[in-house]
C-alpha positions as CSV (number, residue, x, y, z in Angstrom):
1,V,-10.2,7.9,3.6
2,D,-6.8,9.7,3.6
3,Q,-5.4,8.6,0.3
4,T,-1.9,9.8,1.2
5,A,-1.7,7.2,4.0
6,L,-2.7,4.1,1.9
7,P,-2.1,1.2,2.1
8,A,-2.5,2.0,5.8
9,L,-6.2,2.9,6.5
10,R,-6.6,6.3,8.1
11,T,-9.6,8.5,7.9
12,T,-9.9,12.3,8.4
13,A,-12.8,14.6,9.1
14,V,-13.2,17.9,7.3
15,T,-15.1,20.6,9.2
16,D,-14.6,23.7,7.2
17,V,-13.6,25.0,3.7
18,D,-10.0,25.6,4.7
19,G,-9.7,21.9,5.7
20,L,-11.2,20.7,2.5
21,V,-9.0,22.9,0.3
22,D,-6.0,21.6,2.2
23,A,-7.2,18.0,1.8
24,I,-7.7,18.5,-2.0
25,R,-4.3,20.1,-2.5
26,R,-2.4,17.4,-0.4
27,L,-4.3,14.6,-2.3
28,V,-6.0,13.4,0.9
29,V,-9.0,13.3,-1.5
30,R,-8.1,12.8,-5.2
31,G,-9.5,11.4,-8.4
32,A,-11.5,13.5,-10.8
33,P,-15.0,12.2,-10.0
34,A,-14.3,12.1,-6.3
35,L,-13.1,15.7,-6.4
36,G,-16.3,16.8,-8.1
37,V,-18.4,15.3,-5.3
38,A,-16.1,16.6,-2.6
39,G,-16.3,20.1,-4.2
40,A,-20.1,20.0,-4.2
41,L,-20.2,18.8,-0.6
42,G,-17.7,21.6,0.3
43,V,-20.2,24.2,-1.0
44,A,-22.9,22.5,1.1
45,L,-20.6,22.8,4.1
46,A,-19.9,26.5,3.3
47,A,-23.6,27.3,2.8
48,R,-24.2,26.2,6.4
49,T,-21.5,28.4,7.9
50,L,-20.9,31.4,5.6
51,D,-22.9,33.9,3.6
52,G,-22.4,36.9,1.4
53,P,-18.9,37.6,0.0
54,A,-17.4,35.1,2.3
55,L,-19.5,32.3,0.8
56,D,-18.6,33.4,-2.7
57,T,-14.9,33.5,-1.8
58,A,-15.1,30.0,-0.3
59,C,-16.7,28.6,-3.5
60,D,-14.0,30.2,-5.6
61,R,-11.3,28.7,-3.5
62,L,-12.8,25.3,-3.7
63,A,-13.1,25.4,-7.5
64,A,-9.5,26.5,-7.9
65,A,-7.9,24.1,-5.4
66,R,-6.5,21.9,-8.2
67,P,-6.5,23.3,-11.8
68,T,-6.3,20.3,-14.1
69,A,-9.2,18.1,-13.0
70,V,-12.3,19.8,-14.5
71,N,-14.7,17.8,-12.3
72,L,-13.8,19.8,-9.2
73,A,-15.0,23.1,-10.8
74,V,-18.0,21.3,-12.3
75,G,-19.1,19.9,-8.9
76,V,-18.6,23.3,-7.2
77,A,-20.7,25.0,-9.9
78,R,-23.4,22.4,-9.7
79,A,-23.9,22.9,-5.9
80,R,-23.3,26.7,-6.2
81,A,-26.3,27.0,-8.5
82,A,-28.5,25.7,-5.7
83,L,-27.4,28.4,-3.2
84,P,-30.6,30.5,-3.7
85,G,-32.6,27.6,-2.3
86,G,-30.7,27.6,0.9
87,P,-28.4,25.1,2.6
88,D,-30.7,22.1,2.3
89,A,-31.1,22.6,-1.4
90,V,-27.3,22.8,-1.8
91,L,-26.8,19.6,0.1
92,A,-29.5,17.9,-2.0
93,A,-27.7,19.0,-5.2
94,A,-24.4,17.6,-3.8
95,L,-25.9,14.3,-2.9
96,A,-27.6,14.0,-6.3
97,L,-24.2,14.5,-7.9
98,R,-22.9,11.7,-5.7
99,D,-25.6,9.3,-6.8
100,E,-25.1,10.2,-10.4
101,D,-21.4,9.4,-10.1
102,I,-22.2,5.9,-8.7
103,A,-24.5,5.2,-11.6
104,A,-22.2,6.7,-14.2
105,C,-19.2,4.5,-13.0
106,H,-21.2,1.3,-13.3
107,A,-22.3,2.3,-16.8
108,I,-18.8,3.2,-17.8
109,G,-17.5,-0.2,-16.5
110,D,-20.1,-2.2,-18.4
111,R,-19.7,-0.1,-21.6
112,G,-15.9,-0.3,-21.4
113,A,-16.0,-4.1,-20.8
114,D,-18.2,-4.5,-23.9
115,L,-15.7,-2.4,-26.0
116,L,-12.6,-4.3,-24.9
117,T,-14.3,-7.6,-25.5
118,A,-15.2,-6.4,-29.0
119,L,-11.6,-5.2,-29.6
120,C,-9.7,-8.0,-28.1
121,G,-11.9,-11.0,-28.2
122,E,-13.9,-13.1,-25.7
123,R,-10.9,-14.3,-23.6
124,P,-9.3,-13.3,-20.3
125,L,-7.3,-10.1,-21.0
126,R,-4.0,-8.8,-19.7
127,L,-4.6,-5.1,-19.0
128,H,-2.4,-2.2,-18.2
129,T,-3.5,0.8,-16.2
130,H,-1.9,4.0,-14.8
131,C,-2.5,6.1,-11.7
132,N,-5.6,5.2,-9.7
133,A,-9.1,5.3,-11.3
134,G,-10.9,3.0,-9.0
135,A,-13.5,3.2,-6.2
136,L,-11.4,5.6,-4.1
137,A,-11.0,8.0,-7.1
138,C,-14.8,8.1,-7.5
139,V,-17.6,7.3,-5.0
140,E,-17.6,3.6,-5.8
141,W,-16.7,1.2,-8.6
142,G,-14.3,3.5,-10.5
143,T,-13.8,4.5,-14.1
144,A,-10.8,2.7,-15.7
145,L,-10.8,0.2,-12.8
146,G,-14.5,0.1,-13.1
147,V,-13.9,-1.4,-16.6
148,V,-11.5,-3.9,-15.0
149,R,-14.1,-4.7,-12.3
150,S,-16.8,-5.3,-14.9
151,L,-14.6,-7.5,-16.9
152,H,-13.5,-9.4,-13.8
153,A,-17.2,-10.0,-12.9
154,R,-17.5,-11.7,-16.3
155,G,-14.3,-13.8,-15.8
156,R,-12.5,-11.9,-18.5
157,V,-9.4,-10.6,-16.6
158,A,-6.2,-12.6,-16.7
159,H,-3.8,-10.1,-15.1
160,V,-3.4,-6.4,-14.5
161,V,-0.2,-4.3,-14.7
162,A,-0.5,-1.3,-12.5
163,D,2.1,1.5,-12.9
164,E,3.4,2.9,-9.6
165,T,2.6,6.4,-10.8
166,R,3.9,9.8,-9.6
167,P,3.0,11.8,-7.7
168,L,2.8,9.9,-4.4
169,L,2.8,6.4,-6.1
170,Q,-0.9,6.2,-6.4
171,G,-0.8,3.1,-8.5
172,S,1.3,1.1,-6.2
173,R,-0.3,2.4,-3.0
174,I,-3.9,2.6,-4.1
175,T,-4.6,0.7,-7.3
176,A,-2.7,-2.4,-6.1
177,V,-4.7,-2.3,-2.9
178,E,-8.0,-2.1,-4.7
179,L,-7.0,-5.0,-7.1
180,A,-6.0,-7.2,-4.2
181,A,-9.3,-6.4,-2.4
182,I,-11.4,-7.7,-5.4
183,G,-9.1,-10.7,-6.1
184,V,-7.6,-9.6,-9.4
185,A,-4.1,-11.0,-10.2
186,H,-1.7,-8.0,-10.7
187,H,1.8,-6.7,-10.7
188,V,3.1,-3.2,-9.9
189,V,5.6,-2.0,-12.4
190,V,7.9,1.0,-12.0
191,D,6.9,4.0,-14.2
192,G,9.9,3.9,-16.3
193,A,9.2,0.3,-17.4
194,G,5.6,0.9,-18.4
195,A,6.2,1.4,-22.2
196,S,8.7,-1.5,-22.2
197,V,6.0,-3.9,-20.7
198,I,3.8,-3.0,-23.7
199,A,6.6,-3.3,-26.2
200,R,7.4,-6.8,-24.9
201,G,3.8,-8.0,-25.7
202,L,2.9,-8.5,-22.1
203,V,-0.5,-6.8,-22.2
204,D,-3.5,-6.8,-24.5
205,A,-4.8,-3.3,-23.9
206,V,-4.3,-0.2,-21.9
207,V,-7.2,1.4,-20.0
208,V,-6.8,4.7,-18.1
209,G,-8.9,7.4,-16.6
210,A,-8.8,11.1,-17.2
211,D,-8.8,14.4,-15.4
212,R,-9.9,16.6,-18.3
213,I,-10.9,15.7,-21.9
214,A,-10.7,18.6,-24.3
215,A,-13.3,19.2,-27.0
216,D,-11.2,17.6,-29.7
217,G,-10.6,14.4,-27.6
218,D,-7.1,15.3,-26.2
219,V,-6.8,13.7,-22.8
220,A,-5.1,15.0,-19.6
221,N,-4.2,12.2,-17.2
222,K,-1.6,11.6,-14.6
223,I,2.0,12.1,-15.7
224,G,3.3,9.1,-17.5
225,T,0.1,8.3,-19.5
226,Y,1.4,9.8,-22.8
227,P,4.3,7.3,-23.0
228,L,1.9,4.4,-22.6
229,A,-0.3,5.8,-25.5
230,L,2.8,6.0,-27.7
231,A,3.8,2.4,-26.8
232,A,0.3,1.1,-27.4
233,A,0.1,2.8,-30.8
234,R,3.5,1.2,-31.8
235,A,2.4,-2.2,-30.5
236,G,-1.0,-2.0,-32.2
237,I,-3.0,-2.6,-29.0
238,P,-6.0,-0.5,-27.8
239,F,-5.5,2.5,-25.7
240,V,-8.9,3.2,-24.0
241,V,-9.8,6.2,-21.8
242,A,-12.7,5.7,-19.3
243,A,-14.2,8.8,-17.7
244,P,-17.6,10.4,-17.0
245,E,-19.2,12.9,-19.3
246,S,-18.5,15.6,-16.7
247,T,-14.8,15.2,-17.5
248,V,-15.3,16.3,-21.0
249,D,-14.8,20.1,-21.2
250,P,-16.2,21.7,-24.3
251,A,-14.7,25.0,-23.2
252,T,-11.2,23.7,-23.6
253,P,-10.6,23.3,-27.4
254,D,-7.5,21.1,-27.2
255,G,-4.8,19.7,-25.0
256,A,-2.6,22.8,-25.5
257,H,-5.2,24.8,-23.5
258,I,-5.2,22.5,-20.5
259,E,-3.4,23.9,-17.5
260,I,-0.9,21.4,-16.1
261,E,-0.6,21.3,-12.3
262,E,2.9,21.6,-11.0
263,R,3.5,19.8,-7.7
264,A,6.0,20.8,-5.0
265,A,9.6,19.7,-5.6
266,D,9.9,18.2,-2.1
267,E,7.5,15.4,-3.1
268,V,10.4,14.1,-5.2
269,C,13.6,15.2,-3.5
270,D,15.3,17.8,-1.3
271,G,16.7,19.7,-4.2
272,P,15.3,21.3,-7.4
273,A,12.9,19.1,-9.2
274,W,10.3,19.4,-12.0
275,N,7.2,17.7,-10.8
276,P,4.3,18.0,-13.2
277,A,1.2,16.1,-12.1
278,F,-0.3,15.5,-15.6
279,D,0.5,15.1,-19.2
280,V,-1.7,15.3,-22.3
281,T,-2.3,12.5,-24.8
282,P,-3.3,13.7,-28.3
283,H,-6.6,12.3,-29.5
284,D,-5.0,10.5,-32.5
285,L,-3.3,8.1,-30.0
286,V,-6.6,7.3,-28.2
287,T,-8.5,4.3,-29.5
288,A,-11.7,5.2,-27.8
289,I,-13.1,7.3,-25.0
290,V,-15.8,5.6,-23.0
291,T,-18.3,7.5,-20.9
292,E,-21.6,6.6,-19.3
293,R,-23.4,7.8,-22.4
294,R,-21.2,6.9,-25.4
295,V,-18.1,5.6,-27.0
296,W,-16.2,8.1,-29.1
């Protein structure tokens, strides 16, 4: 699914590493867990068509296609480790990663639903989310939207506020489409109004995904997440991050060491523009991080 075209449904086929790198950079495929699986499948594709230094170069290019989301490099490394076993072994490793992502997202959804019920009470909740952390950002179900889906299955979602989200308005174009598809009442809100919605008492909790979580719990997520965390702290409501364990990067000590991707200015306007794709939320503003294994 070409995620730049949504809400119109358009699919694209990737037949070589160049095509996959281009698709990743243009956000045709995006979402941290989905990037991990796509990276692994890219190595499987390369293993069938390349060898020697050309194969190594292809793997390096895939891993570096987007710098902030750690899952991409993790997925490439996972499949790359299977290269000595041949192309079939690499494909098997990539498909195993896909299956693990499906199971992890369901577990994150259930664990996050349990946590928000404990924090907010057994009642339908008004939830606020940012960017897109749903089925299209993963293989299925989702991380932050996986939590929403699990709560919805229990009859515990009253309403969802979805920020429009730069770049490319992923909240309004993708999250809103996914919420409509599963029958969840929702409104899209312009990014600049997100913190105000929280300050006005219109939501009970914020739940977002992540592209990289540092060892100290600092969280990189799509630009505009940090203001929501500040507003949630001021309002005294939970700010919960939902992500797979593969998004936790022990090699990155804190948020200051996370490379922030800069997007092209022409995504915003025809003139000069600063277009960072991510910001970092310090761990002291995060109520909890929910993974498929734990809450911390």
